[in-house]
C-alpha positions as semicolon CSV with decimal commas, in nm:
position;residue;x (nm);y (nm);z (nm)
1;M;-0,991;-5,913;1,944
2;N;-1,123;-5,540;2,009
3;R;-0,768;-5,474;2,204
4;I;-0,616;-5,623;1,876
5;I;-0,766;-5,383;1,666
6;K;-0,747;-5,092;1,857
7;S;-0,354;-5,148;1,895
8;L;-0,342;-5,186;1,531
9;L;-0,518;-4,857;1,477
10;I;-0,304;-4,671;1,740
11;A;0,025;-4,787;1,541
12;A;-0,097;-4,687;1,211
13;V;-0,159;-4,330;1,297
14;P;0,138;-4,134;1,147
15;V;0,348;-3,933;1,419
16;I;0,328;-3,584;1,362
17;A;0,643;-3,385;1,453
18;A;0,641;-3,005;1,645
19;S;0,627;-2,768;1,441
20;P;0,701;-2,381;1,502
21;A;0,364;-2,194;1,476
22;I;0,302;-2,005;1,155
23;A;0,272;-1,641;1,237
24;G;-0,015;-1,436;1,155
25;C;-0,157;-1,113;1,148
26;R;-0,235;-1,089;1,499
27;D;0,096;-1,173;1,612
28;A;0,268;-0,945;1,837
29;P;0,613;-0,780;1,713
30;G;0,883;-0,975;1,742
31;P;1,232;-1,158;1,530
32;S;1,113;-1,338;1,244
33;V;0,740;-1,246;1,236
34;D;0,586;-1,328;0,917
35;W;0,306;-1,055;0,879
36;S;0,283;-1,171;0,494
37;G;-0,018;-1,018;0,320
38;C;-0,136;-0,818;0,630
39;K;-0,294;-0,468;0,686
40;K;-0,070;-0,262;0,912
41;K;-0,194;0,096;0,804
42;Q;-0,105;0,436;1,037
43;L;0,026;0,207;1,331
44;I;0,304;0,338;1,591
45;L;0,559;0,054;1,604
46;T;0,860;0,234;1,691
47;G;1,157;0,059;1,843
48;E;1,043;-0,295;1,789
49;N;1,285;-0,592;1,703
50;F;1,168;-0,735;1,342
51;A;1,491;-0,921;1,254
52;G;1,454;-1,165;1,007
53;G;1,065;-1,060;0,980
54;T;0,844;-1,155;0,657
55;F;0,640;-0,889;0,523
56;R;0,545;-0,995;0,160
57;N;0,272;-0,801;0,028
58;T;0,206;-0,613;0,345
59;Y;0,067;-0,266;0,368
60;F;0,281;-0,046;0,587
61;T;0,136;0,283;0,444
62;S;0,209;0,562;0,655
63;T;0,287;0,339;0,958
64;D;0,578;0,456;1,190
65;L;0,876;0,171;1,203
66;S;1,152;0,451;1,345
67;R;1,411;0,307;1,553
68;S;1,330;-0,040;1,507
69;N;1,549;-0,352;1,409
70;L;1,448;-0,481;1,064
71;S;1,783;-0,615;1,004
72;G;1,726;-0,888;0,720
73;A;1,360;-0,851;0,695
74;Q;1,190;-0,920;0,355
75;F;0,953;-0,656;0,221
76;V;0,893;-0,818;-0,127
77;N;0,592;-0,599;-0,297
78;A;0,527;-0,425;0,060
79;D;0,347;-0,106;0,044
80;L;0,533;0,176;0,263
81;A;0,437;0,455;0,100
82;R;0,509;0,742;0,355
83;A;0,631;0,473;0,610
84;N;0,894;0,656;0,846
85;L;1,157;0,403;0,886
86;S;1,427;0,701;1,043
87;K;1,696;0,545;1,235
88;T;1,601;0,219;1,171
89;N;1,842;-0,071;1,145
90;L;1,765;-0,241;0,783
91;S;2,089;-0,395;0,705
92;K;2,061;-0,662;0,410
93;A;1,687;-0,615;0,402
94;L;1,526;-0,700;0,069
95;F;1,276;-0,448;-0,051
96;E;1,236;-0,591;-0,399
97;K;0,929;-0,410;-0,610
98;V;0,819;-0,221;-0,301
99;Q;0,600;0,090;-0,335
100;A;0,782;0,324;-0,116
101;P;0,671;0,712;-0,271
102;R;0,768;0,955;0,052
103;A;0,871;0,701;0,265
104;W;1,153;0,818;0,526
105;F;1,476;0,692;0,555
106;E;1,661;0,953;0,728
107;S;1,992;0,811;0,918
108;A;1,882;0,460;0,853
109;N;2,128;0,164;0,824
110;L;2,118;0,075;0,471
111;T;2,422;-0,136;0,422
112;G;2,365;-0,419;0,175
113;T;1,983;-0,335;0,135
114;N;1,825;-0,424;-0,140
115;F;1,579;-0,207;-0,325
116;R;1,558;-0,358;-0,665
117;K;1,290;-0,240;-0,865
118;S;1,117;-0,066;-0,621
119;D;0,918;0,279;-0,607
120;L;1,087;0,515;-0,385
121;T;0,986;0,841;-0,557
122;R;1,076;1,154;-0,309
123;A;1,192;0,919;-0,071
124;N;1,440;1,060;0,193
125;F;1,757;0,898;0,291
126;K;1,913;1,211;0,456
127;G;2,196;1,112;0,664
128;A;2,187;0,740;0,571
129;N;2,465;0,489;0,544
130;L;2,383;0,331;0,178
131;D;2,719;0,116;0,150
132;G;2,674;-0,145;-0,081
133;A;2,293;-0,093;-0,123
134;V;2,124;-0,174;-0,462
135;F;1,853;0,022;-0,636
136;S;1,899;-0,116;-0,978
137;G;1,586;-0,035;-1,194
138;S;1,446;0,177;-0,935
139;E;1,241;0,475;-0,943
140;L;1,422;0,747;-0,720
141;N;1,322;1,091;-0,892
142;R;1,334;1,367;-0,645
143;A;1,493;1,152;-0,348
144;E;1,705;1,311;-0,105
145;F;2,055;1,212;-0,018
146;E;2,172;1,496;0,190
147;S;2,490;1,361;0,390
148;A;2,384;0,999;0,307
149;R;2,685;0,761;0,260
150;L;2,747;0,634;-0,073
151;T;3,011;0,384;-0,121
152;N;2,955;0,083;-0,359
153;V;2,578;0,154;-0,418
154;D;2,433;0,051;-0,751
155;F;2,210;0,265;-0,930
156;S;2,194;0,071;-1,241
157;K;1,915;0,145;-1,471
158;A;1,751;0,367;-1,213
159;E;1,541;0,669;-1,258
160;L;1,698;0,946;-1,051
161;A;1,570;1,260;-1,221
162;R;1,610;1,582;-0,993
163;A;1,720;1,376;-0,722
164;N;1,990;1,560;-0,462
165;L;2,318;1,449;-0,447
166;A;2,501;1,759;-0,436
167;G;2,837;1,759;-0,205
168;Q;2,860;1,397;-0,183
169;R;3,220;1,237;-0,181
170;M;3,133;0,903;-0,353
171;T;3,379;0,547;-0,404
172;G;3,238;0,261;-0,651
173;M;2,907;0,395;-0,766
174;N;2,749;0,237;-1,052
175;F;2,526;0,474;-1,232
176;S;2,521;0,301;-1,591
177;Y;2,254;0,343;-1,774
178;A;2,052;0,536;-1,503
179;N;1,821;0,874;-1,617
180;I;1,995;1,132;-1,389
181;S;1,875;1,412;-1,572
182;R;1,826;1,725;-1,381
183;A;1,951;1,567;-1,049
184;D;2,210;1,777;-0,859
185;F;2,568;1,693;-0,819
186;R;2,720;2,030;-0,782
187;G;3,032;1,985;-0,553
188;T;3,019;1,641;-0,572
189;A;3,332;1,371;-0,593
190;L;3,190;1,075;-0,773
191;G;3,540;0,914;-0,748
192;D;3,530;0,597;-1,033
193;A;3,227;0,584;-1,083
194;K;3,031;0,411;-1,354
195;M;2,881;0,641;-1,593
196;E;2,804;0,430;-1,897
197;G;2,483;0,520;-2,073
198;A;2,368;0,761;-1,809
199;Y;2,162;1,017;-1,923
200;L;2,259;1,310;-1,806
201;F;1,998;1,576;-1,961
202;L;2,079;1,891;-1,765
203;T;2,219;1,729;-1,497
204;R;2,382;1,940;-1,241
205;I;2,758;1,916;-1,246
206;E;2,909;2,244;-1,158
207;G;3,183;2,211;-0,925
208;A;3,169;1,835;-0,949
209;D;3,505;1,583;-0,964
210;L;3,445;1,338;-1,247
211;S;3,785;1,335;-1,362
212;S;3,805;0,955;-1,236
213;A;3,462;0,849;-1,361
214;T;3,475;0,566;-1,618
215;D;3,313;0,547;-1,974
216;L;3,181;0,919;-1,964
217;T;3,110;1,027;-2,330
218;Q;3,146;1,402;-2,466
219;D;2,804;1,342;-2,577
220;Q;2,689;1,290;-2,245
221;L;2,900;1,614;-2,127
222;N;2,754;1,838;-2,398
223;I;2,365;1,794;-2,267
224;A;2,466;1,836;-1,871
225;C;2,553;2,148;-1,673
226;G;2,851;2,241;-1,606
227;D;3,109;2,519;-1,555
228;Q;3,476;2,556;-1,554
229;A;3,506;2,394;-1,209
230;T;3,402;2,075;-1,315
231;L;3,682;1,835;-1,333
232;L;3,641;1,612;-1,646
233;P;3,864;1,302;-1,752
234;A;4,145;1,307;-1,978
235;G;4,048;1,358;-2,342
236;L;3,703;1,512;-2,254
237;T;3,612;1,919;-2,261
238;V;3,405;2,172;-2,141
239;P;3,113;2,228;-2,401
240;A;3,053;2,580;-2,532
241;S;2,718;2,560;-2,390
242;W;2,867;2,553;-2,005
243;P;2,715;2,709;-1,773
244;C;2,377;2,652;-1,860
245;L;2,133;2,940;-1,832
246;D;1,796;2,995;-1,688
247;L;1,759;2,664;-1,497
248;D;1,488;2,560;-1,266
249;D;1,567;2,426;-0,945
């Protein structure tokens, strides 16, 4: 009888299939690592492979992640203030609602990266590849874009006050309803940029080519700062107030 009861008890125990271990804060760096909610501040994590990793609500404040592979990683609500992501592969990564003021993305691969609704105040994107990146609704005041590759980038409803975008050649850009007041576009070719509703108060467009920009209005130009070398779309004229005087850089 005891043997029968024992057999029945064993048969009643469900078979639990083996499943991948859930990564934790002490797990070593590696592809698909999950450090969600972990504190990884002021660390040196250069040259690591974090492809496909998950870093939701993770603290990377002042951490060095340069030269690492973070393609496809998720950084939703993460803290990356002053983090170093220079020369890092961040293609198709998700940075939605991150805090990354003064972060460094110099010479990084940011193709198709989503920074929607993130704080990137004073972030450095010098020399970065931003093809297809999304910054819709993000804070980018005083951000640096010197020598960056800017094609099909979505800056709609972004805050770009005093950002440096001078001397660029752009195509497929979307600045719809963005605040680009006092931003520097001097000598920039904006291609077919969408400018509907963009706020151009004292925006520096001296020598810029806006001849193919769409939805640009005379009212927008009247509060901007251009000169006789600024190229405008057909039907728009150089305001009498140009060039602006006594501008503070």
